[in-house]
Structure formats: C-alpha cells, structure tokens
N, C-alpha and C positions, 0 to 999 in steps of 0.2 A: 533465483536472487543467489547462484550459486555455480559455479561453474562445474558442467556435468561431464559425464569420462565421455570424450573424444571417441570415435571406432577402433581405435587404437589400444589395448589393455594397459592399464595403470593400477599402480599398486590402491590397499586401500586405503593405506595412510595417507598417501597424496590425496582420492575421493574426500578425505575428511581433513583435512589439511583446511580450506575454507570455513567450514562449520564452526571449525574449532575456534579458528583466530577472531571470527565474530561472538563466538562464546566471550572468550578471553578478554575482548575490547567491551562488553558488555560489564564484566566483572570490576574489570578496572574501573569504569565510568562509579560505577554502584560507589566502589570504595573512596575514590577521591569525590563522589558527593556529599558520602558519609561522613568523611575526613574536614570537609569544608562548611556542612550545614551541622554536624555534628547530631544529625538525624537517620537512627535505623533504617528509618523506612525504603530509603535510596536502596540502600545492601537486599530489601528483598523486593522489591520494584523491579530496578533493573536487573537484577541476579536472576530472577523467574523469567522474564523477556525471554534474556540470553540465552538462558537455560531451552526455555520454547523452543526458541530460534534455531537453536545450534540441532536440537535432536531432531526437529522436523527437517530440518535443512541434509542433517548427516543419514536421516531412513531415506531420501529421497534420492541422497547419491546411491545407496547402497540395494535400495527396490529394483527388481526390474522394470520394464520402460511401464510395461502395460498395469503395473501396481503403484507409479511413484505419483499420480494425483493425491490418492491415499495420504502421501505424507503431508502435502501442501493444505488438504483439508482437516486434517490433525494440526496441523500450528493454528489455521483461522481459529479455530474452536480453542485451542488452548491461549491465545494471544488475545483475540477477539472477545470472547466472552469475562477475562482475567481483565481487561480493562475498561470494559460498560457493566460485568457486575461486580466485581471486586473492589478496581477503584472507584467509580461511580455509587453504588449501593453499601456493602459490607462495611466499605472501610469510613465512611462518612454514619452510622448507624453506632459504630464502636466509641465514635467518639473523641479517639487519640488523635485524629486526624479530621478535615474540615472535607466537606463532601469535596470530590472534586468532577470537573465538568469538562471532560476532553472534546466535545461539539468546539467547531472553532467559534462560535459564541463565546465558549466558554476562555477559551486565549484570549480575544478581543478585550472581556473583561476583568482578565488579570493585567494582559497589559494596561488599559487603561486608567487602571487603579491604584498600579503600581506594586501590585501583589504576586509574590513569586507562589510556584504552586506544581505540582503534578505534571498538567496542561503544557506548560512552557518551556521543562523540560523532555516530556513527548513530543511536543512539535517542532524543538528545536533537533532533535535526534534522529523521528522517524520523517519528516517533513520539510527540513529546512537545509540541515548539514548531512542528513543519509541518504537523499536522493545525487550528492556528487557522487558516492559508493555505487547506489545501489538502483538508482533512477528512482520510478513507484512501486519499488516493492514492496512497499508496505501496503500500496493497493489491492495486489496480488495473494501474501502472504500471512495479511494480521489487520484488517481492515472490516468492523463487525458488521458493517452495513454489509458488504460485499457476502461477508461467513451466510448471510441469510439468501440473498441474489444467489449464490453459486448452488443453490438448493433450489431453484427453482427452472421449469422443465424445458426454458427455450436455452439449447446451450448453443446452436448455431441461429445469428442474424442475416438477414439481407442487406450487410452494411449500414455506414455510416447516412441520417435524412439528411442531403444535398438543404443547403441556406442557412438563414442565421442561427439554427436551435445549438450552435455551439458556443455560441458567444451568451446562452444563459447563466451556466457556471460562473462567468464573470461578473455577471448582474446582480446574480445568490452572494458573491462574495464582498462585490461593495456594498449591497443592501443590508448584508447583516453586521458588517462595519458599521455601516453610518444607523441603526440601529442601536448599534448598544453605545456610540457614542454619543448617542443623540438623547440618549437614559442617562448617558452617566453624566456628561457635561451639562446638558440642559435643562434636565428635570431632576439633578443631583439623586438618581437614585446608588443604591451602595449595597455592594455584595455581602447578604449576611451568611448563617451559619444554614439554612435550609434554603435562598433564591439557587446555589448549583444546583441542588436535585431537581428542583422543579424546569429548571433553564433543559438540564440533560434527559429530564423525563419528557419535559414537553419537544425536546427537539429533536429525539429519537423516535417519537411516534411521527411527527411529521417528515424526516427523512426516510423511516420505515415505509408509510402510507404512501410518499411518494414515490421511493424506488419499485414496490412491487409493484403498483397500478403502472407505471412506465411498461416494466417489463412485461405485464397483461397486453398492455396498448399498444406496443409497438412488436411484441412477439422475441423480447432480446432480453437479456438476464442481467446486461451491464447498460442499458439505457441509461439510468443514473450514473452510473458515472460517467459514461459517455459526454451527455448534454448539461446535468444540475448541478451535480455535485461541486460545491465552492473547494474546496481542500487541493483539487490537483492545481489550481492559480499558483498554490505557494511551492508546488511540487516539479512545475515542469520547466523554471527556468535553472534548476540543479538539473533535473534529468537528461538536461543538454550535453553535462559534460561527465555524463556514469561515465565511471570506470567498466562498470559492469553492463555488455549490452549482449543481446543473441546475435550471433556470427551463424557464418552458413558457408559451405565449400559447394561453388559454384559448379564442379566436378560431377561433385554428387547430387545437385540440385536435377531432377527430372521434370521438375515443374507442374509436378499431379494437384499442388493447388489444397493439397491438406489441408496444409500450415494454417494458410488463410480462411477453409473453411470453419476451421476449431476454432479461431483465435479470437477470442471474447472479445478485442477491442477491434477488429474485422482489421486489420496493420497485413496491407501487403508484403508480405514480410521477401519473397520470390526477389522483388521490383530490388531492394537492398542486396540480394547475395548474389542476382548475376552483376549486377554494377559492382561487387566487390567491396564492397562497406557492409558494416554492420547494421545492424535496425537503430534506425535514428530517430524514429519515430518518440516525442515524449507522453504518448500513448501507448506505450507500451507499458504494464505492470508487471513484468516479466515472472507470469506465471510459470512459463517454460508447459502451456500446453502446446506450445507447436515441436519444444523440442518432441515432447513425447509420444508425438503425432505421428510426425517425421519417417513414412516407412522404409527409406535410407537411410538415415542418420545422417544427414545433413547437415544439421544445425547443433549448436552448442553454446553455454553460455562464457565470453571469452574479456580477458581483461583488455584492455587498448586508454587511447588517449584520442577522441576525437569528438565533435562538436557534430550534435543532433539537432535535432531541430525539422528539417523535412521529410515529413510525412507524405507517405503514400497509402492510403485507407482507401478500404473495399466501398463503393458507393453503393448506393439502393438503386 
C-alpha cells in the first residue's frame, strides 16, 4: 500500500514520505469533520486509523524483506480490532455514541434511513474513494475478516475455481441490499440503539463462519474474499483507476513464479510484467506479498495512471 524501496538505494526520508503523507491526510480529514460536525469523535477515530496505517506502512518500509509481513499483520490488528471492537462494541456501551455497524448491511441501513454514521465515513474513505488511490489496499492491510483468515494454514492455494463462483459476491451484495431495503420500506423497520450491535454480531458471526469454512473446504485462506465477500463489489470500480499498483522490471523477472505461488489472490503477476504493464487486476489487495517474495527484487509499488480491470488469474 506504499511505494517500496527499488533495488537502487533510497534515503530513509524518501522511504517514509508516503506513510507520512497518508498520516497527514487522515489527520486533516479528522479535523475537517470535527470542524464541520462539532464531534471530537472524528479526531480520535480518523486520527487513530491514520496513525496506525502510517506506523505500519512506515515499519514495512524500514524492515528487512523477510520481516516486512510483520508490519502488515501489525496494521491489520491495530485497525481491524479497533473497527470491530472499539467502534462496534466499546463505544456503544459507553453510551456517548450509538453502536456502529461497520458491516455492509449497516451501511445500507444508514443510507436507507438517512442517518449519518461512522460507517458512511468509513465506506466513503476506505472502500469508495480510497480505491482510487490504493486500490483494494484495505483488504490487504486493515480488514477485520482477513485479519483472522491470514492466520489460517493455507498460505498457498491452487488457484481460482472455474465457473460461476466469482458471481457469488454480486449475488450476496444485492441480497443484502434487498434485505435491508425490504425491512425498512416494506416492514417499516427502524434502527434503534441496540439493533446495530445485534446486526454487527450476527453479521460477523456469519461472515467468520462462512470464511473459515470456505478456507478449509477449498484449502485457500482467501476463498471468502475471492468468491463471497460483497465489499469488493464497491471497491473494484475505483481500483481500476488506482494510482498505486504493483509494477515490475521485465529485465529482472526470471519467471520463477514465486510471486504467483505466494499471492493470496492468485494473480499471474509475471503476465503483466512481461507485457510492460503494472498489475491491472482488481483482485489485487496490495498486500505486497509478491514484492517481499520476489528473489530478484523485480517488483515494487509504483505511482501511475492506467486503467485496470485486465484479469490474469491462476486457475485450478
């Protein structure tokens, strides 16, 4: 989710430029929302998330290659546990701020009822506007479902399953929207103090049960992310235009396929490198596993302007 050191040496200041900018952007948004709403919550909320991301990405820049995944895992837990535990549970029980359902269904509830909430801010920044900058980086660095899935033992998958599986996420998305819209407009369901908590707990229970079951069934930690998670439906469009994508040096790439073997999303990265293009797949979660795995240091994250959406995926 950040530019990595190219094989040529770079100064520490240059390495830390992007995480510093990201941190400042989050704090600027925090103070802007505080100024517009009068709620100090936004200073704590966005300030914490921005600081966690800046810290994790900064560490990723500075750590040696074999230790870099530790920084990403740290960021996942700092942000994921905060989003799920603090925003979802602790803040609501304190009573000063209503419970926040950060699941997709929570977003639909707030949009359909016209209630402004932290979930709307979260989805706007991380999953609608954010992908224009860093693609699906939230999935690789901060998702609370993936936070658990990445602990499972199936680090290498056999590739994507052929057939209509990948359409399941779209069905899930529209079924969730239809469920919420039906409850509100047909049955006049209303969000009260406790309902976001119940939906959050129930939704996460279903998500975790489905995700872990799919991981063991398909021997793939990220099977849920590939086939059933509805959130990428929002993120994939913006990801096409992402300024930050994986790029590679065709001269350095020796087609060892180590990056493909370790990519959690089974993207055929050398296909893009040999074509002289950045990785244009909207399935990329910018986890940078490929970058830290590449034995010839052929890969890095680069800024650029191009149109993603060309999918070269490893198939079973």
